N, C-alpha and C positions, 0 to 999 in steps of 0.2 A: 554596502558592505559583507563581507564575505560573511559567510554566517559559521564558518570555524573560527577566523582570527578578529573577526572584525578591521579588517583592512579596505579601505575603497575603493572600488573596481568602477564607478560611475566615468573616469577621466582616459579609460585605455585606449590606446595608438596603434596601431597597424602600421608600418611604414611610415607612419609621422599624421594619419588620417582618423580621425575618431568614429569609433563604430557602436553603432545601439546593440545591448543586450539585447538578447532574444526573451519573447516571454512565453517559452516554453508551457503549454501545460499538460503537465504528464501524470497519470494516476501512481498512486504511491500505495503498495504496498502495507501497510501496516501491521507491524505485529510487536509483540510485549521482550522480543532481544534485546541483549545487551548491545549486539552491533548496531540495532535501528531507534533505543531511546537514550534518552538522558533522563538522568535523576539529578534532582537539585534539592539540596535541603534546606532550609529557611528554621530557623530556631529563633524564637523569641528573644528578649533579653535576660529574662528570668531564668534562661537556663547558665546562664554566663555567670553569675550573680554566685560571689562564694559560698552564701549561706542561704541556698535552694533547700530546703528540706523534701522538696518532691519531685527527683528529676522526671519518676513515672508521670507528672504529670504536667510534662514539658510538651507544648504546644510543637508538631513537629508535620510541618507540610511537604507531604509529597506531590511534586510536579514531575508526572512522567512527558515529556517529549516524543507521541509515536511518529511523527515524520522522520524518515533518515534525511537530517541534513545533507546529505549529500547525492542523495538520489536524482538529484538534476544532473549534475555534474556526472554522475556514474552513466547515467541514461545517452547524456551527449558525448562520454569516453566511449559508450558501445558504439553508435554512430563510428565516431572516429576510426575504433579497432576494426571495423566492417569494412572502413575504407580502404585501411592497409590491408587487409586481408587479400579484398575480392584483386588487389593489384600489385599482390604479391612484392609490398614495401617493412622494411626493416625499419622500424622507428623506434629509436632510442630515447627515454629522457633523463640529461645529463643532469645531477645535483652536488649542490655543496655549499659549502660557504665561501662569502665574497675574500677574491682573490686566490683563491685554490689553482689558479690555470684553467682552468674549463676551454676557456676562446684557443688559446694558446697552441694549448691537445687537440682541438677539434682543427686549426688551422697545419698543425706536423700532420692531421689524419687526413685529411685533403689532398696532402698532395703529394702523401704516400697512395693513395686510394684514387688519383685523377687520369682517368683515361679507363679504369676498371670497371668503374660503377659510377653509374649516376648518384648524383648527391644532390641534397639540399639542407639547409639549415632552417630551425627557426629560432630565433634568437629574444629572449626574454631579460628585461631591464628595468628599474624602475625608471630612468630617465635616459636620455641620448641614443644616439644609432652609433657608438663607436665600435662595439663588437659584433655588429652587419655589418658594419664598411671592412672591417678587417678581414670579414669572409668573405666579402665580395672582393677583396682584392685579389683573393686565388681563382676569382673564374664562377665560385659556384655562387646557386642560388640563395640568399637568404633574406630575411622575412624578420622584419624587427616588432615586437609588440613591446612596448611601450604600458607598465600597469601603474604607471604615477602613484598614487597611497598603497598599490596592489604589493604585498609580499611574495608573489607567487604564481602562477600560469594557470590555468584550466580549461579544459576539456573544451568551454564553449569558444575562448580565444582562440588556441587553436585550430580548431575548427573554422573559422574566420582567415585565417592565416591560411588553411590547407587553399582555400577557395584563388590565391594569391600565387600557386605556387602550381606548377607541372611539371610532374615527375612522370617518368614511364614506369612501366611494370618491372619489377625487380629494382626499385632502387632503394637509396639508403638516406634516411633522414634523421636529422642529430636536431633536438631539441636541449637547447638550452637554457635550463632553467632559472627563476630570479636568484641569485646568492639567500641560502636561506635551508639552514638544516631544520627545521619547523614543519610550515605547512606544504613544500611542498611534497611531503612524504605522504599526505592525507587524499593528497588530491590524482586521481588516475586522469592521465588525459587521453589514454587510447595506447599508450606504446606494447611494444613486445614484453620491455624490460627496463629498470630504472638504473644507472649506472653512477655510482657513487662516488665522488674525486674527493680525494682526502689530503691535502700537501702535507709535506714533512716541515712546514714552516710551523703548524695547528699543533696544538695538544695532544698524544697519545690515546689521550681518555675520551675521544671526541664521541667515537661510536657509544659509548657508556651515557655521556650526558646527552646525546640526541638517538634514540637506540631504532625509535620508530622509523629513522630514515632508513637506518643501517639493516634495519631487519626487512626493509621493503626492495633493498638494491639485491641486484641480481648476482653484480660484478662492483668492485672495491679495485677502482684505481689509487695509488700510494703514489701521488705524483710528488716531482721537484726533486725526486732522490737523487741527483746528481749535487743538491746543496749537504747531504745529510752528515760530509767529515765535517762540516762547520756546525754542525747544530748539535745538541744533546738528545734529538727525538731517537728513542726507543724504540727501532720501525718491529722488534719481534712483540714487543710489549701492545703494539697499538693494531698488531695482527691476532694477537690473542683474544685480547675484547672485541675485534669485530665479532671472531670466530663466537665469540660468548653470546653474543647478540645473536648473530645467525650464523650457525655453524655450517651451513649449504652453501655460504658466501664465497665467490671466486674472486682472489688477490691476488694484482698486478704489480710488481712492485717498477713505476713508471716514470719517465723524466721526458718531459716534452722537448726539452732544450738541450740534451745530450744523445737522445733515441735509445736511451735505457728501455728494456721492457716491449720497445715498437713490433716487436716480432710477435710476440704472445699477444698483445691486443690486435694485430691483426688475426692471428689466429682464429680469437674466440670472435671478430665479429664475420668470420670468414663461415663460422660454428654455426652462428645464430641466420646469416641470411640463409643457409642452406638449409636450415630447418622451418625457417617461412617457406623457402620456394617446395620443398616437398608437402609442407603438410597442405600447399594451394595444388 
């Protein structure tokens, strides 16, 4: 079970093959900080009684969990990040709600960059390999991770997938996460950046409803902008909400269908690849 959201991950498949979860034993630095501890308050029924004359006597039991529940994932993400750094690979984690157009965006991106840079895609879905097949049809490697009941990818899944990918130094790796704006925000995969995709067929207030995801993202692609004439979506309001949550977020108005914003997206990718190369 996922220790954060309770989703199951015992039935993970990578390219249709079941993988055993590694039993890593890593020491965890325990401290009292809010980042590595959660406090739960359990109150006795008397506390909720309308005629309770002595609330000070209410029993409150505080259970402090010292171990950072994401410590194992963070350690494995660090391993992935070290691998990417060693080989100057730019790894990007694409996150969104279901149906935002991530796969269509990737297909168009791959076609635009093909012949210029080596690429691969790790696809995350609960079931089917439909999206991986769409990527493979472009001639690019795609590894399908089926999470079963799981609602997000984690660093260990990505590490297993990397064992099946052959990428030269300086390559570009796209990780298309499971469609979900909650748990993927908390799980570091070792990526250089999270790229949030928000389609204009959704609500403008998504950044306010799911602030952790938009706060974690470095770039926001407002996708399906070709549909704006037919919708009541207020794009300026959506952008203002995103910047309220994350003042530093870069926003590109995009359409994987019409190609709007493609030049800006390509320029952003090129800048990230240049940064990775210079850093290494």
